[in-house]
Each structure stands twice: as structure tokens, then as C-alpha cells.
C-alpha positions in Angstrom: -16.5 36.5 13.2 -19.3 34.4 11.7 -22.8 34.6 13.3 -22.9 30.8 13.6 -19.7 30.9 15.7 -21.1 33.5 18.1 -24.4 31.7 18.4 -22.6 28.4 19.3 -20.3 30.3 21.8 -23.3 32.0 23.4 -25.2 28.7 23.7 -22.1 27.2 25.4 -21.9 30.1 27.8 -25.6 29.7 28.8 -25.9 25.9 28.6 -22.9 24.9 30.6 -23.4 27.8 33.0 -26.9 26.6 33.6 -26.0 22.9 34.3 -24.9 23.8 37.9 -28.5 25.0 38.6 -29.9 21.9 36.9 -27.8 19.7 39.1 -29.0 21.5 42.2 -32.6 20.8 41.2 -31.8 17.2 40.4 -30.1 16.3 43.6 -33.0 17.6 45.7 -34.8 14.3 45.2 -32.4 12.0 43.2 -29.2 10.9 44.8 -26.2 12.5 43.2 -24.3 9.5 41.9 -27.4 7.8 40.6 -28.6 10.9 38.8 -25.1 11.5 37.2 -25.0 7.8 36.2 -28.4 8.0 34.5 -27.5 11.3 32.8 -24.2 10.0 31.3 -25.4 6.5 30.5 -28.2 7.9 28.3 -26.1 10.7 26.8 -23.2 8.3 26.1 -25.3 5.7 24.4 -26.9 8.3 22.2 -23.5 9.7 21.2 -22.0 6.2 20.6 -25.0 5.1 18.5 -24.9 8.3 16.4 -21.2 8.0 15.7 -21.5 4.3 14.9 -24.3 5.0 12.4 -22.0 7.7 10.9 -19.4 4.9 10.4 -16.7 6.3 12.6 -13.9 3.8 13.1 -14.6 1.3 15.9 -12.4 2.0 19.0 -9.7 -0.4 19.9 -9.4 -2.1 23.3 -6.6 0.3 24.2 -8.8 3.3 23.4 -11.6 1.9 25.5 -9.2 1.5 28.4 -8.0 5.1 28.1 -11.6 6.3 27.7 -12.6 4.4 30.9 -9.7 6.0 32.9 -10.7 9.5 31.6 -14.4 8.9 32.2 -13.7 7.7 35.8 -11.6 10.8 36.6 -13.8 13.4 34.9 -17.3 12.0 35.5 -17.0 10.1 38.8 -14.2 12.1 40.4 -15.2 15.4 38.8 -18.9 15.6 38.0 -20.0 13.0 40.6 -18.3 14.8 43.4 -19.7 18.1 42.1 -23.2 16.7 42.2 -22.6 15.4 45.7 -21.3 18.8 46.9 -24.4 20.6 45.5 -26.4 19.0 48.2 -24.5 21.2 50.7 -23.4 24.4 48.9 -25.1 26.8 46.4 -24.7 26.0 42.7 -23.1 29.4 42.0 -20.4 28.8 44.7 -19.8 25.3 43.2 -19.4 26.8 39.8 -16.8 29.2 41.1 -14.8 26.4 42.7 -15.0 24.2 39.6 -13.9 27.3 37.7 -10.5 27.0 39.3 -9.7 24.0 37.1 -7.2 26.0 35.0 -5.3 27.0 38.1 -5.1 23.3 39.2 -3.9 22.4 35.6 -1.0 24.8 35.8 -0.1 23.7 39.4 -0.2 20.0 38.4 1.9 20.6 35.3 4.5 22.5 37.3 4.8 19.6 39.9 4.7 16.6 37.6 8.0 15.2 36.1 8.6 16.7 32.7 5.7 19.1 33.1 5.5 22.7 31.9 7.2 25.2 34.2 4.9 28.2 35.0 5.8 31.7 34.1 5.7 34.6 36.6 2.3 35.5 35.2 1.0 32.0 35.9 2.4 32.1 39.5 0.8 35.4 40.1 -2.5 34.1 38.7 -2.3 31.1 41.0 -1.6 33.3 44.1 -4.5 35.6 43.2 -6.8 32.6 42.4 -6.3 30.8 45.7 -6.6 34.2 47.5 -10.0 34.4 45.9 -10.9 31.0 47.3 -9.9 32.2 50.7 -12.1 35.3 50.3 -15.0 33.1 49.3 -14.8 30.5 52.1 -12.5 31.9 54.7 -13.2 33.6 58.0 -15.2 36.8 58.3 -12.0 38.8 58.8 -11.1 38.4 55.2 -14.3 39.9 53.8 -16.3 41.4 56.6 -19.0 38.7 56.2 -19.4 35.5 58.2 -18.7 32.2 56.3 -22.0 30.7 55.2 -21.0 27.6 53.4 -20.7 23.9 54.4 -17.0 23.0 54.9 -17.4 19.5 53.6 -19.3 20.6 50.5 -16.5 23.1 49.8 -13.7 20.6 50.2 -15.4 17.9 48.1 -16.0 20.5 45.3 -12.4 21.5 45.4 -11.4 17.8 45.2 -13.7 17.5 42.2 -11.9 20.3 40.4 -8.5 18.7 41.2 -9.5 15.3 39.9 -11.1 16.8 36.8 -7.7 18.5 36.2 -5.9 15.1 36.6 -8.3 13.6 34.1 -7.8 16.4 31.6 -4.0 16.1 31.8 -4.1 12.4 31.4 -6.4 12.7 28.3 -3.8 14.8 26.5 -1.5 11.8 25.9 -4.0 9.0 26.1 -4.8 6.7 23.2 -8.3 7.9 22.2 -10.3 8.0 19.0 -9.9 10.9 16.6 -13.7 11.7 16.8 -14.3 13.9 19.8 -18.0 12.8 19.9 -17.1 9.1 19.8 -14.5 9.7 22.6 -17.0 11.6 24.7 -19.6 8.9 24.3 -17.1 6.2 25.4 -16.1 8.3 28.4 -19.7 8.9 29.4 -20.7 5.2 29.2 -17.5 4.1 31.2 -18.1 7.0 33.7 -21.7 6.0 34.2 -20.7 2.5 35.2 -18.3 4.0 37.8 -21.0 6.3 39.0 -23.5 3.5 39.5 -20.8 1.5 41.4 -20.1 4.4 43.7 -23.9 4.9 44.2 -24.1 1.2 45.3 -21.1 1.5 47.7 -22.6 4.7 49.1 -25.9 3.0 49.7 -27.9 5.4 47.5 -30.1 2.7 46.0 -31.4 1.7 49.4 -32.9 5.1 50.1 -34.0 5.9 46.5 -37.5 5.6 45.3 -38.7 6.6 41.8 -42.0 7.8 43.5 -40.0 10.4 45.5 -38.7 12.1 42.4 -40.1 15.7 42.1 -41.2 17.2 38.9 -38.4 19.8 39.2 -35.7 17.1 39.6 -37.1 15.2 36.6 -37.1 18.3 34.4 -33.6 19.1 35.6 -32.3 15.6 34.7 -34.0 15.8 31.3 -32.3 19.2 30.7 -28.9 17.8 31.7 -29.2 14.8 29.3 -30.6 16.7 26.3 -29.4 20.3 26.5 -26.4 20.1 28.9 -24.7 16.9 27.6 -25.9 16.5 24.0 -26.6 20.0 22.5 -24.0 21.6 24.7 -21.2 19.2 23.7 -22.2 19.2 20.0 -21.8 23.0 20.0 -18.5 22.6 21.8 -17.2 20.0 19.4 -18.2 22.2 16.5 -16.5 25.2 18.0 -13.2 23.3 18.5 -13.1 22.8 14.7 -14.3 26.2 13.6 -13.1 28.8 16.2 -9.7 29.6 17.9 -9.1 27.5 21.1 -8.4 30.8 23.0 -12.0 31.9 22.2 -13.6 28.5 23.0 -11.7 28.5 26.4 -13.5 31.7 27.4 -16.4 29.5 28.6 -14.3 28.9 31.7 -14.6 32.6 32.6 -18.3 33.0 31.7 -19.9 29.8 33.1 -19.3 30.7 36.8 -20.9 34.1 36.3 -23.9 32.6 34.5 -24.3 30.0 37.3 -24.2 32.7 40.0 -26.8 34.8 38.4 -29.1 31.9 37.6 -28.7 30.5 41.1 -29.7 33.8 42.6 -32.6 34.4 40.2 -34.1 30.9 40.1 -33.0 29.3 43.3 -32.9 32.3 45.7 -29.2 31.6 46.4 -27.3 34.3 48.2 -25.6 37.0 46.1 -23.5 38.9 48.6 -20.6 41.3 48.1 -18.3 38.5 49.4 -19.4 36.2 46.5 -19.2 38.9 43.9 -15.7 40.0 45.1 -14.5 36.3 45.1 -16.0 35.8 41.7 -14.1 38.8 40.3 -10.9 37.7 41.9 -11.1 34.0 40.8 -12.2 34.7 37.2 -9.6 37.4 36.9 -6.9 35.0 38.1 -8.0 32.4 35.5 -7.8 35.1 32.7 -4.3 36.1 34.0 -3.1 32.5 34.0 -4.4 31.8 30.5 -2.9 34.9 29.2 0.5 33.3 29.7 1.6 31.4 26.5 2.7 28.3 28.4 -0.5 28.3 30.4 -2.5 28.9 27.3 -0.9 25.7 25.8 -2.1 23.8 28.9 -5.6 25.3 28.7 -5.7 24.5 25.0 -5.0 20.9 25.6 -7.5 20.7 28.4 -10.1 22.4 26.3 -9.6 20.0 23.4 -9.8 17.0 25.7 -12.5 17.9 28.1 -15.9 16.3 28.4 -19.2 18.3 28.6 -20.1 19.8 31.9 
């Protein structure tokens, strides 16, 4: 395989795996919905400006409506809730829980009218994957270690993965522009408006002061805007056009592992046998689910329609 493809894939592994740690640093002193709103507003405007200068076709009103729905689901329900949960749980654990998105995709597809029925491989993968979640967050009897994680943070992160899956499935049939970068820019701008609205309703602005922002949070936000959202997604969009979907989708296996290792090395997050076992079980279940042809079709659609982490 071409060196350029491997370099782009490696950058995707590291960049999107590192965004969980960057979010952890950001939410230390910047409220989660405000920080996510700023991140996606700037990134979205940059992408939209770039594609307009490149003379991409202007999106229709219907395409803006679809992009707004996807942006609200992926960025408010998905990334916004993820950012909120990282105030309470380690970034590596959050990455593992978000890594269950392929499992939710298969489950939602199986339950929705006219959806894709899962194979025995998919069902086995689902059972193993959710068993891995129990190992990660369940009582000590399951692993020999006492539970260490905030229950609300865990639940909100799982809800984020579920809503992200809903947005991904909706995007498969939504009326969206041909250009992946134009679509992503639209979703980011629409999502940022939703994030700022939630920040207002949650009272984040009342307790936020620019003077309270730490240098670490500022660097983390700059990293998310430039590296995580822009460089990461450009690499991703390039890979979708030049590499097999099955290869691109492997980022879902690698990102949680990168996040766990970075969280342990740079944020002193716990790296216990319980976390390592759960990581192996959950990542293994996702690989098993995606090895099924029908589930691979679902994952391919989700990969093609997803927004940057």
C-alpha cells in the first residue's frame, strides 16, 4: 500500500485517539458545551470558506436542514455530551465507551423498521461488547477490582455514543452535499449553534470567565480546532477516496487504545487490569461485529457519513 495512505491512516489513529485527552484538558477550565461550540464554529467556518473558495456547489435549503439535524445529533448529542462526561470520567474510559458506536449501529439497525437484520456474528459481538462494558463499569465481583468511575459520567457517555449512532444512521439517507468537507463544515456550524444554546440553558455562561482559562485548556482547544478537526478530517476525507472503507474503519479499533495510553502517560489516569481487560473485550467485539458482511455495510455507511471526532 502507498506510503501516503499509511501516513494518513497513522495520523488518523494518533490525532483522533488524542482528541479525548485534549477534551479532558479543555474542560478543566472551559465549560464543555461552550468549548465544543467554539471548536466547531471556528472549524466549520474554516471548512465552509475553503470549499466556497474552491467553488463547490452551494448547498440547498434542504441540505442545510439535513446538515443541521446531523450536526445536532453528532456534535451536541454526541461530542457535547462526551465533553460533559469527561469532567467526571477518565478520557481513556470515555474513548472506550464511545468506541461502542459500531455496536449501537448494529442494534439500532436491527430494531428499526426496514433495518438490516444482524447475523449470528453480529449478535455474538454485541453480547461480548456489552459484557465488556459490564467488566469496565460493573461491580467488583466481575473483575476483582472495585468500580472507580462516576456513574452519571458513564451513563452520559453511553448516551452520547447512542445519539452519535442515531446521527450516523440518519446521515446515510439524508440530503447532503456531495463534498464531504462542505457537508462537515455545515454540520459543524449548525452543531455549534446548538452547543451554544445548550450552554446557555445549562447556565455555563454565568460561571465562565475568560480570565479563568488555563494555558493547558487553551492549548487543548487550539489542538482540537487545528489538528483534531481540520487536519484530522482532511486526512479522513482523503482516505475515504483513496483507501478501502474496511481499512479506514480500523480507526474505531485503534483510537480507544491510543486514548487509554495517552491518558495514562500524560494525565496520570489509571491503567488497571480491569481497564485493559475491558478494552480487549470491547475492541475485540467491535472487530467481530465488523467482520460480518452486513455489519460491515453498516459500518461503511457510518464511516462515510461521520464527522471528525
